[in-house]
Backbone as numpy.savetxt, mean C-alpha at the origin, in Angstrom:
# Nx Ny Nz CAx CAy CAz Cx Cy Cz
10.66 0.61 -9.90 9.30 1.15 -11.05 8.93 2.56 -10.33
8.49 3.24 -11.03 7.95 4.29 -10.30 6.65 4.91 -11.41
5.59 4.86 -10.61 4.44 4.82 -11.67 3.37 6.26 -11.07
3.34 7.26 -12.05 2.14 8.04 -11.86 0.53 7.70 -11.66
0.06 8.50 -10.91 -1.54 8.19 -11.11 -2.03 9.33 -11.24
-3.33 9.54 -11.74 -4.05 10.51 -11.97 -3.73 12.06 -11.10
-3.52 11.84 -10.02 -2.73 12.96 -9.15 -1.67 13.26 -9.30
-1.17 14.32 -9.43 0.18 14.66 -9.63 0.98 14.49 -8.24
0.37 14.53 -7.26 1.17 14.28 -5.95 0.98 12.92 -5.59
0.67 11.91 -6.52 0.94 10.44 -6.01 1.84 9.59 -6.60
2.44 8.91 -5.61 4.07 8.02 -6.46 3.90 7.19 -6.06
3.76 6.05 -6.76 4.56 4.81 -5.91 5.54 4.04 -6.95
6.70 4.09 -6.19 7.74 3.58 -6.49 8.56 2.21 -5.77
8.29 1.23 -6.87 8.78 -0.40 -6.15 10.29 -0.58 -6.25
10.65 -0.94 -5.55 12.56 -1.45 -5.45 12.14 -3.13 -4.96
13.10 -4.06 -5.80 12.95 -5.32 -5.60 14.06 -5.98 -5.02
13.98 -6.82 -4.08 15.40 -7.16 -3.74 15.23 -8.50 -3.39
15.50 -9.44 -4.81 15.22 -10.51 -4.82 13.70 -10.99 -4.82
13.23 -11.51 -4.11 11.56 -11.82 -3.63 10.74 -10.93 -3.01
11.76 -9.87 -2.25 11.14 -9.00 -1.28 10.80 -7.47 -2.26
9.60 -7.20 -2.26 9.63 -6.11 -2.92 9.17 -4.74 -2.06
9.49 -3.74 -2.08 9.08 -2.42 -1.01 8.83 -1.62 -2.02
7.37 -1.05 -1.46 6.79 0.16 -2.17 6.22 1.24 -1.59
7.45 2.38 -2.06 6.94 3.36 -1.09 6.03 4.49 -2.18
4.76 4.73 -1.21 3.50 5.61 -1.63 3.79 6.69 -1.02
3.52 7.59 -1.98 3.60 9.43 -1.39 1.64 9.72 -1.57
1.50 10.95 -1.19 0.47 11.50 -1.76 -0.86 10.59 -1.20
-2.30 10.91 -2.46 -3.37 10.56 -2.01 -3.34 9.02 -2.96
-4.21 8.00 -1.94 -4.52 7.08 -2.49 -6.04 6.71 -2.71
-6.84 6.94 -3.79 -7.96 6.92 -3.82 -8.57 6.46 -5.11
-9.73 6.47 -5.61 -10.35 5.63 -6.66 -9.18 6.02 -8.13
-8.70 6.83 -7.96 -8.17 7.16 -9.42 -6.43 6.64 -9.55
-6.05 6.54 -7.87 -4.52 5.83 -7.90 -4.62 4.54 -6.98
-5.95 4.01 -6.42 -5.16 2.85 -5.81 -4.81 1.60 -6.68
-5.22 1.65 -7.81 -5.30 0.35 -8.62 -3.65 0.53 -9.09
-2.78 1.72 -9.01 -1.65 2.11 -10.03 -0.69 1.34 -8.29
-1.15 1.57 -7.57 -0.73 1.31 -5.84 -0.66 -0.05 -6.14
-1.28 -0.97 -6.21 -1.85 -2.31 -6.25 -0.30 -2.99 -7.60
-0.80 -2.35 -8.38 0.09 -2.96 -9.75 1.73 -2.56 -9.23
2.12 -1.73 -8.79 2.86 -1.72 -7.77 3.53 -2.29 -7.35
2.60 -2.89 -6.47 3.00 -4.16 -5.24 2.75 -5.35 -5.79
2.35 -5.45 -6.87 2.47 -7.02 -7.31 3.15 -7.35 -8.67
4.68 -7.07 -8.57 5.51 -7.27 -9.80 5.11 -8.68 -9.78
5.90 -9.22 -11.11 6.26 -10.80 -11.01 7.27 -11.09 -10.26
7.30 -12.43 -9.45 8.39 -12.86 -8.92 8.49 -12.76 -7.15
7.54 -11.65 -7.10 7.32 -11.15 -5.56 6.60 -11.85 -4.76
7.32 -12.37 -3.46 6.62 -13.22 -2.48 6.50 -12.90 -1.15
7.07 -11.49 -0.80 7.41 -10.62 0.22 6.91 -9.11 -0.16
6.23 -8.61 0.40 6.05 -7.01 0.19 5.91 -6.23 1.79
6.66 -5.09 1.64 6.19 -3.95 2.61 6.13 -2.85 1.49
4.80 -2.50 2.60 4.28 -1.39 1.36 4.40 0.08 2.43
5.02 0.87 2.27 5.51 2.11 3.26 4.40 3.22 2.72
3.65 3.50 3.53 2.96 4.09 3.39 2.38 5.28 4.28
3.82 5.81 4.87 4.16 6.63 5.83 4.23 8.00 5.11
4.25 8.26 3.62 3.82 9.54 2.81 2.77 9.80 2.42
1.75 8.91 2.64 0.04 8.94 2.46 -0.56 9.93 3.10
-1.68 11.34 2.12 -2.22 11.96 2.87 -3.41 11.90 2.99
-3.69 10.95 2.19 -5.61 10.61 2.09 -5.57 9.03 1.59
-6.49 8.47 2.20 -6.78 7.02 2.07 -8.34 6.31 1.81
-8.57 6.18 0.94 -10.02 6.15 0.78 -10.48 4.56 0.78
-11.76 4.36 0.45 -12.40 2.96 0.39 -11.67 2.37 -0.53
-11.55 2.67 -1.91 -10.61 2.00 -2.67 -9.31 1.86 -2.73
-8.45 2.75 -1.78 -7.30 2.32 -1.15 -6.90 0.83 -0.16
-8.45 1.06 0.22 -8.68 -0.08 1.97 -8.96 -1.73 0.97
-9.52 -0.95 -0.21 -10.02 -2.49 -1.14 -8.68 -3.30 -1.70
-7.87 -1.99 -2.41 -6.22 -2.64 -2.68 -5.61 -3.29 -1.67
-5.22 -2.71 -0.41 -4.65 -3.20 0.56 -5.62 -4.41 1.10
-6.59 -4.62 1.23 -7.04 -6.01 1.46 -7.18 -7.20 0.35
-6.70 -6.59 -0.64 -6.35 -7.60 -1.70 -5.10 -8.02 -1.54
-4.35 -6.88 -0.91 -2.71 -7.35 -1.10 -2.28 -8.14 0.11
-3.33 -8.03 1.02 -3.19 -8.86 2.57 -3.70 -10.11 2.36
-4.43 -10.44 1.14 -4.83 -11.99 0.62 -4.20 -12.44 0.11
-3.18 -11.79 -1.05 -2.08 -12.12 -2.00 -0.83 -12.08 -1.36
-0.17 -11.80 -0.53 0.58 -11.74 0.41 0.26 -12.22 1.54
-0.98 -12.95 2.04 -0.86 -13.64 3.23 0.23 -13.47 4.70
0.60 -14.00 4.94 1.95 -13.67 6.10 2.88 -13.03 5.62
3.12 -12.68 4.45 4.40 -11.96 4.03 4.15 -10.60 3.42
3.20 -9.52 4.13 3.07 -8.35 4.20 3.20 -7.59 5.44
4.04 -6.42 4.82 3.97 -5.49 6.08 3.71 -4.05 5.89
2.61 -3.49 6.61 2.42 -1.89 6.15 2.53 -1.24 7.14
3.27 0.16 6.82 3.72 0.90 7.38 3.09 2.35 6.93
2.20 2.53 8.10 0.93 3.61 8.18 1.39 4.73 8.45
1.01 5.87 7.49 0.85 7.25 7.98 -0.15 7.48 9.11
-0.21 8.81 9.98 -1.37 8.89 11.05 -2.59 8.78 10.11
-2.62 9.35 9.18 -3.79 9.26 8.23 -4.52 8.06 7.62
-3.08 7.36 7.77 -3.67 6.06 7.16 -4.09 4.87 8.50
-3.46 5.35 9.07 -3.93 4.38 10.41 -5.24 4.52 11.32
-5.52 5.87 11.11 -7.02 6.46 11.62 -7.92 5.93 10.72
-7.67 5.63 9.46 -8.51 4.95 8.39 -8.96 3.75 8.73
-7.78 3.09 8.57 -7.59 1.46 9.22 -8.38 1.34 10.49
-8.30 2.20 11.46 -8.89 2.10 12.51 -9.97 2.02 12.67
-10.81 2.93 11.85 -12.06 3.58 11.76 -13.10 2.46 11.37
-11.98 1.55 10.03 -12.98 0.83 9.47 -12.82 -0.74 9.95
-12.11 -0.78 10.80 -11.90 -2.47 11.53 -10.77 -3.06 11.36
-9.86 -2.15 10.48 -8.48 -3.34 10.56 -7.51 -2.77 11.16
-7.61 -2.03 11.84 -6.86 -1.50 13.13 -5.71 -2.51 13.61
-6.33 -4.02 13.78 -5.54 -5.00 14.69 -5.24 -6.01 13.07
-4.84 -5.97 12.05 -4.27 -6.51 10.97 -3.04 -6.90 11.86
-2.42 -8.44 11.41 -1.37 -8.58 11.90 -0.02 -7.93 10.72
-0.32 -7.73 9.83 0.54 -6.92 8.74 0.69 -5.43 8.83
-0.17 -4.90 9.68 0.19 -3.64 10.20 0.94 -3.22 11.35
1.88 -2.66 10.85 3.12 -2.35 11.61 2.62 -1.12 12.77
3.56 -0.77 13.96 2.91 0.32 14.90 4.18 1.24 14.33
């Protein structure tokens, strides 16, 4: 599944392997695209999520909100791979020590 948001630089492509979904996100995750990222990360039947944000260049409060919702939904079954920009935003917002956040 490949979803395009309002920003042509944004994409969220999901690949499922059984009950594990991996979503590769690129570009800017903001108010216009955060819901699309969330939708790509919540397909029916998914029990585990890897959210690859290594190609994300901008991450705002709407993106943080979507990520917190995903953390609640997937509980102990979420892994987030951050870009340096995402890592910085999460550190500043106090979320840099979450167990789902990979180094």
